[in-house]
MARTORSE-534166 format. One record per residue (C-alpha): residue number from 1; residue in one letter; x, y, z. Coordinates in steps of 0.2 Angstrom, whole numbers, padded with zeros to 4 digits. Last residue first. Layout:
{NUM, 'A', {X, Y, Z}},
...
% end
This chain:
{251, 'K', {0024, -0225, 0024}},
{250, 'T', {0023, -0214, 0037}},
{249, 'C', {0006, -0215, 0043}},
{248, 'S', {0006, -0233, 0043}},
{247, 'P', {0022, -0234, 0053}},
{246, 'S', {0015, -0222, 0066}},
{245, 'A', {0019, -0203, 0069}},
{244, 'P', {0011, -0197, 0086}},
{243, 'M', {-0007, -0191, 0084}},
{242, 'P', {-0014, -0173, 0080}},
{241, 'P', {-0031, -0169, 0089}},
{240, 'A', {-0046, -0173, 0078}},
{239, 'S', {-0058, -0166, 0065}},
{238, 'D', {-0047, -0154, 0055}},
{237, 'Q', {-0035, -0168, 0049}},
{236, 'C', {-0048, -0181, 0049}},
{235, 'P', {-0053, -0180, 0031}},
{234, 'A', {-0035, -0180, 0025}},
{233, 'A', {-0031, -0196, 0033}},
{232, 'N', {-0037, -0209, 0019}},
{231, 'T', {-0022, -0206, 0006}},
{230, 'L', {-0007, -0205, 0018}},
{229, 'T', {-0012, -0220, 0027}},
{228, 'F', {-0023, -0221, 0044}},
{227, 'H', {-0028, -0238, 0052}},
{226, 'G', {-0017, -0236, 0068}},
{225, 'R', {-0033, -0243, 0079}},
{224, 'S', {-0033, -0228, 0090}},
{223, 'R', {-0032, -0217, 0075}},
{222, 'T', {-0048, -0225, 0067}},
{221, 'I', {-0058, -0224, 0081}},
{220, 'A', {-0053, -0206, 0083}},
{219, 'C', {-0057, -0203, 0067}},
{218, 'L', {-0074, -0211, 0068}},
{217, 'R', {-0079, -0200, 0083}},
{216, 'V', {-0073, -0183, 0073}},
{215, 'T', {-0083, -0189, 0058}},
{214, 'M', {-0097, -0193, 0069}},
{213, 'V', {-0099, -0175, 0077}},
{212, 'R', {-0095, -0167, 0058}},
{211, 'E', {-0108, -0177, 0051}},
{210, 'L', {-0122, -0170, 0065}},
{209, 'I', {-0116, -0153, 0061}},
{208, 'Q', {-0119, -0156, 0043}},
{207, 'S', {-0137, -0162, 0045}},
{206, 'I', {-0140, -0145, 0057}},
{205, 'P', {-0134, -0136, 0042}},
{204, 'K', {-0146, -0143, 0031}},
{203, 'L', {-0137, -0148, 0015}},
{202, 'L', {-0132, -0136, -0001}},
{201, 'I', {-0126, -0148, -0015}},
{200, 'I', {-0116, -0138, -0028}},
{199, 'I', {-0119, -0145, -0045}},
{198, 'R', {-0109, -0146, -0061}},
{197, 'F', {-0112, -0141, -0079}},
{196, 'S', {-0105, -0144, -0097}},
{195, 'A', {-0111, -0163, -0094}},
{194, 'P', {-0129, -0157, -0093}},
{193, 'S', {-0128, -0155, -0111}},
{192, 'D', {-0133, -0139, -0123}},
{191, 'Y', {-0119, -0130, -0115}},
{190, 'S', {-0107, -0131, -0130}},
{189, 'A', {-0089, -0128, -0132}},
{188, 'K', {-0084, -0128, -0113}},
{187, 'G', {-0072, -0115, -0106}},
{186, 'P', {-0079, -0112, -0089}},
{185, 'K', {-0090, -0126, -0081}},
{184, 'D', {-0108, -0119, -0079}},
{183, 'L', {-0115, -0120, -0060}},
{182, 'V', {-0130, -0129, -0056}},
{181, 'V', {-0135, -0126, -0037}},
{180, 'G', {-0145, -0140, -0027}},
{179, 'N', {-0154, -0137, -0012}},
{178, 'A', {-0153, -0152, -0001}},
{177, 'T', {-0164, -0166, 0009}},
{176, 'K', {-0153, -0178, 0019}},
{175, 'L', {-0160, -0171, 0036}},
{174, 'S', {-0178, -0177, 0032}},
{173, 'P', {-0171, -0193, 0027}},
{172, 'P', {-0166, -0196, 0046}},
{171, 'H', {-0147, -0200, 0052}},
{170, 'Y', {-0150, -0214, 0063}},
{169, 'G', {-0138, -0223, 0074}},
{168, 'F', {-0151, -0224, 0089}},
{167, 'A', {-0139, -0215, 0102}},
{166, 'V', {-0133, -0203, 0089}},
{165, 'L', {-0150, -0198, 0082}},
{164, 'P', {-0157, -0197, 0101}},
{163, 'S', {-0142, -0186, 0106}},
{162, 'L', {-0144, -0172, 0090}},
{161, 'L', {-0160, -0163, 0095}},
{160, 'E', {-0156, -0163, 0114}},
{159, 'L', {-0138, -0157, 0111}},
{158, 'L', {-0143, -0143, 0099}},
{157, 'I', {-0155, -0136, 0112}},
{156, 'A', {-0146, -0139, 0127}},
{155, 'P', {-0131, -0127, 0121}},
{154, 'H', {-0143, -0112, 0125}},
{153, 'V', {-0135, -0094, 0121}},
{152, 'L', {-0120, -0100, 0112}},
{151, 'N', {-0127, -0115, 0104}},
{150, 'V', {-0142, -0103, 0097}},
{149, 'R', {-0128, -0091, 0091}},
{148, 'K', {-0120, -0105, 0083}},
{147, 'W', {-0134, -0112, 0076}},
{146, 'V', {-0140, -0095, 0068}},
{145, 'S', {-0123, -0091, 0061}},
{144, 'Y', {-0122, -0108, 0052}},
{143, 'P', {-0139, -0103, 0042}},
{142, 'I', {-0156, -0108, 0043}},
{141, 'G', {-0165, -0109, 0027}},
{140, 'D', {-0173, -0124, 0029}},
{139, 'P', {-0169, -0130, 0012}},
{138, 'G', {-0150, -0128, 0015}},
{137, 'P', {-0140, -0114, 0020}},
{136, 'A', {-0127, -0103, 0011}},
{135, 'S', {-0110, -0103, 0020}},
{134, 'S', {-0106, -0085, 0027}},
{133, 'P', {-0106, -0091, 0046}},
{132, 'S', {-0092, -0105, 0039}},
{131, 'S', {-0093, -0121, 0049}},
{130, 'K', {-0078, -0129, 0056}},
{129, 'P', {-0081, -0118, 0073}},
{128, 'L', {-0098, -0129, 0076}},
{127, 'A', {-0089, -0147, 0077}},
{126, 'L', {-0079, -0143, 0093}},
{125, 'K', {-0094, -0135, 0101}},
{124, 'I', {-0105, -0151, 0097}},
{123, 'E', {-0093, -0162, 0104}},
{122, 'D', {-0090, -0152, 0119}},
{121, 'K', {-0109, -0151, 0124}},
{120, 'T', {-0110, -0170, 0124}},
{119, 'L', {-0116, -0185, 0114}},
{118, 'P', {-0118, -0201, 0124}},
{117, 'T', {-0106, -0215, 0120}},
{116, 'T', {-0115, -0229, 0112}},
{115, 'S', {-0112, -0246, 0121}},
{114, 'P', {-0132, -0248, 0123}},
{113, 'N', {-0137, -0244, 0105}},
{112, 'Q', {-0154, -0239, 0105}},
{111, 'R', {-0164, -0248, 0094}},
{110, 'L', {-0175, -0242, 0079}},
{109, 'R', {-0190, -0254, 0071}},
{108, 'G', {-0187, -0261, 0053}},
{107, 'R', {-0172, -0254, 0043}},
{106, 'S', {-0182, -0254, 0029}},
{105, 'P', {-0174, -0260, 0013}},
{104, 'L', {-0164, -0245, 0002}},
{103, 'P', {-0173, -0240, -0013}},
{102, 'D', {-0165, -0245, -0029}},
{101, 'K', {-0155, -0231, -0038}},
{100, 'P', {-0159, -0218, -0050}},
{99, 'S', {-0144, -0209, -0056}},
{98, 'F', {-0141, -0192, -0049}},
{97, 'F', {-0131, -0179, -0059}},
{96, 'H', {-0139, -0184, -0074}},
{95, 'D', {-0155, -0189, -0070}},
{94, 'L', {-0158, -0174, -0059}},
{93, 'L', {-0153, -0163, -0074}},
{92, 'A', {-0164, -0170, -0085}},
{91, 'N', {-0179, -0169, -0072}},
{90, 'N', {-0174, -0152, -0070}},
{89, 'F', {-0177, -0147, -0088}},
{88, 'A', {-0192, -0157, -0090}},
{87, 'V', {-0200, -0149, -0077}},
{86, 'P', {-0194, -0132, -0083}},
{85, 'G', {-0200, -0136, -0101}},
{84, 'S', {-0196, -0144, -0117}},
{83, 'A', {-0181, -0154, -0112}},
{82, 'E', {-0174, -0166, -0125}},
{81, 'P', {-0164, -0154, -0134}},
{80, 'L', {-0157, -0146, -0118}},
{79, 'S', {-0154, -0128, -0118}},
{78, 'P', {-0142, -0125, -0103}},
{77, 'L', {-0139, -0109, -0096}},
{76, 'R', {-0124, -0099, -0097}},
{75, 'P', {-0122, -0083, -0086}},
{74, 'T', {-0118, -0067, -0097}},
{73, 'K', {-0100, -0065, -0100}},
{72, 'R', {-0092, -0051, -0093}},
{71, 'P', {-0086, -0037, -0105}},
{70, 'A', {-0069, -0038, -0112}},
{69, 'V', {-0057, -0023, -0105}},
{68, 'L', {-0048, -0035, -0092}},
{67, 'Q', {-0047, -0051, -0105}},
{66, 'K', {-0040, -0039, -0118}},
{65, 'A', {-0026, -0033, -0107}},
{64, 'T', {-0021, -0051, -0102}},
{63, 'W', {-0020, -0054, -0120}},
{62, 'I', {-0008, -0040, -0124}},
{61, 'N', {0004, -0046, -0110}},
{60, 'D', {0018, -0054, -0119}},
{59, 'P', {0016, -0045, -0135}},
{58, 'S', {0017, -0029, -0127}},
{57, 'T', {0007, -0016, -0117}},
{56, 'K', {0017, -0003, -0110}},
{55, 'A', {0006, 0012, -0113}},
{54, 'L', {-0010, 0000, -0107}},
{53, 'F', {-0003, -0003, -0092}},
{52, 'D', {0003, 0016, -0088}},
{51, 'A', {-0017, 0020, -0092}},
{50, 'W', {-0021, 0005, -0080}},
{49, 'Y', {-0011, 0012, -0066}},
{48, 'A', {-0016, 0030, -0068}},
{47, 'A', {-0035, 0025, -0069}},
{46, 'K', {-0032, 0014, -0052}},
{45, 'A', {-0024, 0030, -0045}},
{44, 'R', {-0036, 0042, -0049}},
{43, 'K', {-0050, 0029, -0042}},
{42, 'I', {-0040, 0028, -0025}},
{41, 'A', {-0037, 0047, -0024}},
{40, 'K', {-0057, 0049, -0027}},
{39, 'F', {-0059, 0037, -0012}},
{38, 'Y', {-0049, 0047, 0000}},
{37, 'G', {-0057, 0064, -0004}},
{36, 'L', {-0074, 0059, -0002}},
{35, 'K', {-0069, 0050, 0015}},
{34, 'S', {-0060, 0066, 0021}},
{33, 'H', {-0073, 0078, 0015}},
{32, 'R', {-0086, 0067, 0024}},
{31, 'A', {-0075, 0068, 0040}},
{30, 'T', {-0073, 0086, 0040}},
{29, 'C', {-0093, 0089, 0038}},
{28, 'L', {-0095, 0077, 0052}},
{27, 'L', {-0082, 0087, 0063}},
{26, 'R', {-0091, 0104, 0058}},
{25, 'P', {-0108, 0096, 0063}},
{24, 'D', {-0101, 0091, 0079}},
{23, 'P', {-0106, 0075, 0086}},
{22, 'N', {-0121, 0072, 0097}},
{21, 'K', {-0120, 0055, 0105}},
{20, 'Q', {-0101, 0053, 0100}},
{19, 'G', {-0095, 0036, 0097}},
{18, 'G', {-0087, 0038, 0081}},
{17, 'P', {-0083, 0056, 0076}},
{16, 'H', {-0074, 0052, 0060}},
{15, 'S', {-0058, 0064, 0058}},
{14, 'K', {-0047, 0051, 0064}},
{13, 'H', {-0052, 0038, 0053}},
{12, 'V', {-0053, 0048, 0038}},
{11, 'G', {-0035, 0055, 0042}},
{10, 'E', {-0028, 0036, 0044}},
{9, 'R', {-0034, 0033, 0026}},
{8, 'S', {-0026, 0047, 0020}},
{7, 'H', {-0010, 0043, 0028}},
{6, 'D', {-0010, 0025, 0022}},
{5, 'F', {-0015, 0031, 0005}},
{4, 'I', {0000, 0043, 0004}},
{3, 'P', {0011, 0027, 0012}},
{2, 'D', {0007, 0018, -0006}},
{1, 'M', {0001, 0001, -0001}},
% end
C-alpha cells in the first residue's frame, strides 16, 4: 500500500466522530470530505495505473489487457434438446447428476445401542467452528450463524436434538434433503448438455453438524487402531487432535 493512501486512510478514521452521541456538525463535514477525497484518490490511482499498463502493452501481456477490458460473459444456461419445459429441464439435470437407484430396505424398528457414548456439549462445540457463518443454508433456510448463536446462548437445544440420533445411530431422511445449485463449467464449447455443468449441494446445516460430530468420533477410532495412511488421513486432519507418527502414516 502506498504511504500516501495509508496517511489518507488514517485521516479518514481520525476525522470520523465515532461514538459521540451529538457530534459537532463541523466534524461530520470534515469526515465526509476526508472520506470523499480518499476514494477519489483511489479512483485516480487506478486510472493512472491502467493508463500506464496500456502504454506499456507488449505481445507478452496483450491478452491480459484484452481479458481485462472484455465485458463479463452472461451466465450460461443449458438448452437441452430433450427438455421442452422447466419440469423436463429439472428432471434431465437430476437424471444426469443423480442416477436412479433402488430404494434401501426398511430398517425396521430402531433400537438404541447401549454401547454408544452419549453426545456431549463439547463435541457439538468442537464441530461448530468448522462451519463458515457465510455458507449458504440448505432447504430449511437456517444458516450456520444462527446455530452458532443458539448453541452459545442455550447449548442444550442442539444437544437434545442430536442426542437421540447418535444414540440410535440414525440419520433421518428429512436431514438428507438438499438444495442443488447448478454452475457452468468454464471453457466448454457447447452448453446443450448437462455434462457441461456441475452441481453444488447445500445440505441443512444441522445435518452437517451431526456429520462432523460423527466424523470426529470415527477419526478417533481410526487413529486408535492405526488405520491411517497418507491417502485416507485427509478427512480427519481438521477433525481430531494430532497423533504421533506411526508406521501406517509414514509409509
